N, C-alpha and C positions, 0 to 999 in steps of 0.2 A: 294419667288417667285419675279424673277424679274421684274424691272419696265417696260421692254419690254412686258413679258408675259402678265403683269397686263394692259399694255395698247390695247390691243387686245384680240378681241372675235371672234370667228372662225365663218365662214356664218354657219355653223350648229347649233351652237350656241345661236346665233344671230336669227336663224329660230324657235330654241326653245322655247328661251324668247317672242317671238312674238306669239307663240301659248299660251306659258303659262297667259300671259297678257292681251291677248283677252278673253280667256276661264275665268279668274279668275275676270276680271273687272266687269261682271254683278253682281255677287256674292259682290263685295265689294261697288260697287256704291248702289245695293239695300238694303244693311245693313243701308244706311246713308239715301236715299231718302224717306224710309217708316217712319221713325220718324216725318218728317216734316207733315204728314198726320194723324196724330194722330185725331187730332180734326174733319176733313172729316170723316174718318171713323166712328168715332162714331154716327155722325152725319146721316151717308148715310145708317148705319146697325143698325139703331136705339137703339146703345148700351149706355153704359157710359164711359167717358173718361179712368175712373179707370180700366175699364174692356179691353178696347182696349187697355192699355199699355202695356198689357198681349202679343199683336203683336209684342212687342219688345224685351220683358222681354223672353218670349217664345223662340223666334229667339236664344237670347247669351244663353238660359241656353242648348237648345239643340246644339250649336256648343260648348258647355264646354263637353258635354257626346262624342261627336266625335271627339273631338283633340285626344285624347291616344289611338285610335284605328287604327288610321293612319299608323304609323312605322307597326305595324302588319300585317296589312292589304296589306301594300306593300310588306311585305315581302312573305305575302301568296300569293298573285295572281299577284304582279308586278305595279310598281309604274303606268305607262302609263294607264291599264286597270282600275287601281283603280280611275284615275285622269278622265278618260272619265267615267264611272260610276258616280262617284260624279257630273261630269255636267248634266248628265242625269236626275238624281235623282234630281236636283236642278233646271232644266227646266220644269221639271215634277210638281215639288211642285207650282214653280210659277204660271203655267198654273192653279192648281188647285185653287191657291190665285186667282186670277183672277174673277175665278166664286163662290168665297164664297158667300154664303147666308146669314151669320147672324155672329155675332161676334165670336163666338165658335166655328166653322168651321174655320174661316179665323184664328185665334189663332192654330189652329190644323194644318193646312197646311203650316201656319209658322213656327210650330216648325219642320215641315218635311222638309222645305226649310233649317232651320240653322241646322241642321243635314249634311245636303249635303255643306253647308258651311262652317262648322265646317272640312270637310273632305278637301277641296277645299284650304283653306289656306296654310296648313302647308304642303300641298303637292305642293305647286308653289315653295317654299322656296327649298324642298328637291329636286325636278325634274332638278330645275334650277342647281343646285352644281352637279346632277348627270350626267346632259345634259355638263359640262364643266369638268367631268372627274374629280370631287373633286378639279380643281384648282378654290379655292375660293377668290375673290378679291372684291373690292371694285366697281369696273365698273359692276360686275356680280349684286352684290348687290343693287347697285343703279337701274340697270333695275327692276328687280324682285319687289324690295319695291316702285316702282314708283306707284303702281295702291292702295295700300294699305294706302300710303301717300295722295295720290291726292283724294281718295274716300271720306273723310270726308270733301273736299271743293268742289269738282265739285256735290257731291252728292245733298248738298241744292239747288244748280242752276238748275239742269238736272228736281230733283223732282218738282221744284217751276212753271217750264214751262209744265211737263206734267200736274200737276193739275190743272194750271190755262187755259191750252186748250184741255186736250183730257180725264180728269176725274181720278180717283184714279186707276180704273183696267188698267190702260195702265204703272201705277208703277210697275205691275208683267210683263205683256204681252212684255213690252220692251226687256225683257231677251230673249225670243226666238230668234229672228234672232241674238243676242247677240253669244249667247251660242251655236247655229247652225254652225257659224263662228268657233266659239271656237273649236267645234267637230273636226270640216272637218281640221282644223289645226295639233291639236294634233295629228289625223288619220297619217297626211303627213308628219310632223316635229317632234314629239317628238321621240327621239330614243327608239326603240325596247328595254326591257328589261324582266327579265325572274325572276320567284319567287326565294328566297333564299334556304339556304339549307334545308334538311328535317327537320332538328329542328326548323329553324327557322318559317318554314310554320307549326307547329302545333297547338295546340289549344291556344287561348291566355290565358293571365295571366287573369283569371276569378276573383280571390281573389282581385289581385291590381285594376282591371277594377272596381270592386262593391267596392273598397272602393275610389280611384280618380273621378270616375265620378261622385258621389253624393259629394264629396268635393267640388269639383271646383262649382257644380250645388248650393250648401248652401250657399259658400264663395258670389258668384256675386249674388243669390237672394238678400241676406242679404244686401249687398252692394248697390243693384237696390232700395230697401226701405229704404234707411238710411235717405233720405231727408224726409220721411212721417210717419205716425203711432208714432210720438213720440219719432221720434230720437233712438240713439243706446240702451236704455234702453228697448225699448217695445220688447215683445214676439216674435211679427213677423219679427223684425230684429236679434235680439239676439238669437233666438234660431236656426234659420238655418247658422248664421254666425259661432257661437260657434260649431255646427257640422260639419260644413266646415273645421275648423282649427282641431278640433279633427280627425277628419278622415284623413285630409290631412295630420299630423303626424302618423295616424298608418300607412298610405301609404308609407311615408318615409321611417320607418321602415322596413315596410315590403320589400319594391323596395332595400333595403339596404343591404339585407342578403346574405349572400354568399350560391349557389346554381349553378345548373344547368338550371334551366327555367331560360328564359328572361323575365323581368320582362316588363311589357305594355310599362312604361317610366322609363329609365334607369336614375334614377336622382343621380349614384354614377360617372356619366360624368361631372356633376356639380361641383367635386372638381378639375379638370383640369382648371386653372386659365382663359384661354382664355374663353371658355363656362361658367363659373361661374360669370366671372365679365360680360361678356355681357352679359347675361340672368338678372343681377342685373338692368344693365342700361335700358336694353329694358324694365323691368318693371316700371321704375320711366320715360322711354319716352314714355310709353303709357299714363302714368297719367299725365304729361303735356303738351301732343299733346290735348287729348279728354279733359282736363281739360277747355282746351281753345277752344274747338269744343263745347261743352257743353254751357258756355258762351257766346260767340259770335254772333249765331244769335238771341237767346234770348235779348242781349242787343238792336239788333238792331229793333225788332219786338215790346218787350214791353215796352222798356226805350225811344225811338224815335219813334215808332210806325209805323214802316214800315212793308209793306206785306211781305210775305214769298219770293216770287220771288225777290222782290228788296233786301231781307235780303242776298237771295242765291248772287246775282247781285255783292253786295257790299264785299262779301268775295274773289271774284276772285283775288283781288292782292295776298293775300295771298298764292292761288294756283300757282300763278305765280311763288312767292318767291320759294315755294317749287320745282317748276320744274327747275329754274333755277340754283337752288344748286345741281341738280343731272347732270347739264353739268360740275361743277367743282371740285365737293368731291371727285371724283378718284383720281385727280393731286395732290390733296392737300391731302388727306391721305399718300400717297407715299410719298410726301414730309416730312408732319409734324408728322405721326403716327395718331392711331387712337385715343388715349387720347386726346391728343391735341384738335383735331378736336372736339371730343364731347363734351368735357368742353367749347370749343367756342361757338358752337351751342345750348347749355343750357345757358349761359350768354348772347348770343344775342336773344334766345327766351324769356328770363325773362327782359330784359333791354325793347324790343318791347312790352312786356306786361302793363308796366306800364303805359305809355298814358290811357289804359282804365281802368287803376286805380284811374284816376284822371280825367277821362271822365264824361259827362252829358250828358243829351239829345240834348242839341244844340253844341255839340264839331262840330268842321270844319270835314266835311265828308272828302274832301282832304287829310287831316292831317292824319286821320284814315287809310286812302286808304295807305298812304304811310309808315304807322307803320305797316299794316298786310304787306306789301309787305317784308319788314324786318324780321315779326315775320315768316312768310313764311321759308324765308333763314334759320333763327336758326332751328326750327321745322324740316326742310327737311335734315338737316346737320346730326341731332343726332340720327337717324335709321341706317343708311350705315355704319359709321365706324364700331359699335360693332358687327353688323352683317357679317362685313367683316373679323372679327376676330374671331369670333364665333367657327367657323370651325378649326381654322389652327392647332390643336394640336389633332383633332378628325380624328380616321381612317374611311373608307367608310363604314364600316357595324355600325359605329355608326351614320351615319350621320341622320336618321331619327328621331334618339333619342335625338340629338341635337335640332334639329328642333322644336320639341315638346316641350322640355323644354323651349326655347326661345319664342314660341308662347304661351302657356299657362303664361309665365310670362307678356309678352306684354298685354294679354287678361285680366290677372287680373289686371294688374296697369292701364289699360284704365279704367276698372269699378270703381276701388279706386280714381282715378283722380275727374273721373267724379261725384262720391259718395260726396268726400270733399267738392267741389266748389257748387254741389248743397246744401248740408247742411247749408253752410254759407249763401248762397243766400236766400235760406228759411227760416233761423232764422233772416235775417236782414230786409225782405220783409216787416213787419208788421209795421215797425216804417218810414223807407223814402225808396223809391225807388232806388232812384239817390244814395243813401249810400249803399243799400244792393250790386247792381252790383259793386259800388267801392269795398267795402271790400272783396266781391267774387273774382274779380280780383287782388286783392294783395293776397287773398290763391294761384293763379293759380302764380303769381309771385314767391312765397314760395316754391311751388312744384318743379318748374323749377330749382328754386338756390339749393333746397337740392338734386336736379337729381344729382349734380354736385358729390357728394361725392362718390357714386360707379364707376364714369366714373374715379377716381383717380386710379381707382384697374387695368382699360382696360390695358393689354402689350401696350407699348410703340409703338412699330413697329412691323411689322410681319418678319419673318426669309426671308433673301434677299434670300437665295439660293434652298430654295424647298418648296411644300405646304405640311404636313404633312399629310392633309387630303387625301392627294393622295396615301399616303404607301399602300401598299399590307395588306392584312388581310386573315388569313386563315377562313374559313366559320366554322371552329371546335373551334376556337378560345372564350372563353368565355368572359364575358362583363366585368368581375371581373378584367381579366388580359389585358385585353384593358386598362382600366383604369390605372393599374400600369402604363404600358409602356407609357401612355398618361402624366401620370403625371412626369415621368422620363423626357418628352420631354420638357414639360413645365417650368420646371425648369432649 
């Protein structure tokens, strides 16, 4: 891909990106806003914090079930139709959440909402690549990943404003006008697509789905409870975690077998260097980003005593840094390559987390704000380079599978990073709150440093003459033969 091609996005691609961002931003913000309201929901719905915590957990688990079927759904009905159907499902579930009458009903409606979000997140990426005709570059990925990066930062601010001024039901009702605008823009600007070949529109890989969906559910459930129930040795943690790992291994064996039926997620594509290394980096990027996103609001609220709204406002510099990185990362990737930029991003995030590992309840807020700005620059830079090279050796028929591989890696990585720092914080809180937060932030620093290891395997630069993702592929070409061709291109 030439620098000129990378430097410009056509008006049609820009309009499609706007439609995707507007449609997807509600799902991304919702997943972070509701986390702030756990205590409020427990009080208003006369429930316990432990029960209401399933409002978040159920959302994440339903997302894990939905992600693997997005590729088959796109092939079966077409990406634009599935995108709009997912938005409708999400907004209907949002309205149901707003009228929930007790904890159990809210948990059920949130699970439905999570299923819609599980379709939306990977489709954002897939449809952006489709709209660009397979011409995948850092500028395209910077645009489509912007809501994903800013959601955890802006969500607490918006959520705090809504909780303080309007009440918890508006956390869900605010989605209605946003999704309505997203549907209108999608109908107008997303390019019309068509279902895939008859072979791709057949029945989904039910055995693969029966293995992968509960595997992801078990892993995420186990990680979400790691800081409670006695840690890793407790049956409520160990049982789902082990079951999830075993089922995931069984799925990999099943999906790697030769045969005519297309797997629900083609893990064979991970043998392609660009996608395999990018998926590994996105796992560690998810861990590094969400470890900080978990700790920072708690630091301001629990250790410093700030309100929910104040904590959200104090996190704005990090969002500004992440936004600023989007304006320059494309040019920097062109000049220095994905590997160098990713390593630099992780180093910057690690260095900017160290002051929080040394901070106490009285540390100067202006200093911490400046540090957060730098941390935002670092975390904002670690998603785009691996995403921009992930598709470089993947042909059009493999784009949905590549997206699901990267999305699953990022989702599990986020849960892993959150679980690690939550365990560290919980284990130290009994002794000294300041020391507990400092120790947990040191773990967050360690995660960011460890993330450099898989980043070394990223391709240094994209091919300068073409985008392999745009190479033609025949409908009757099997997934196995695609991988062989892609491996040759990667080497």
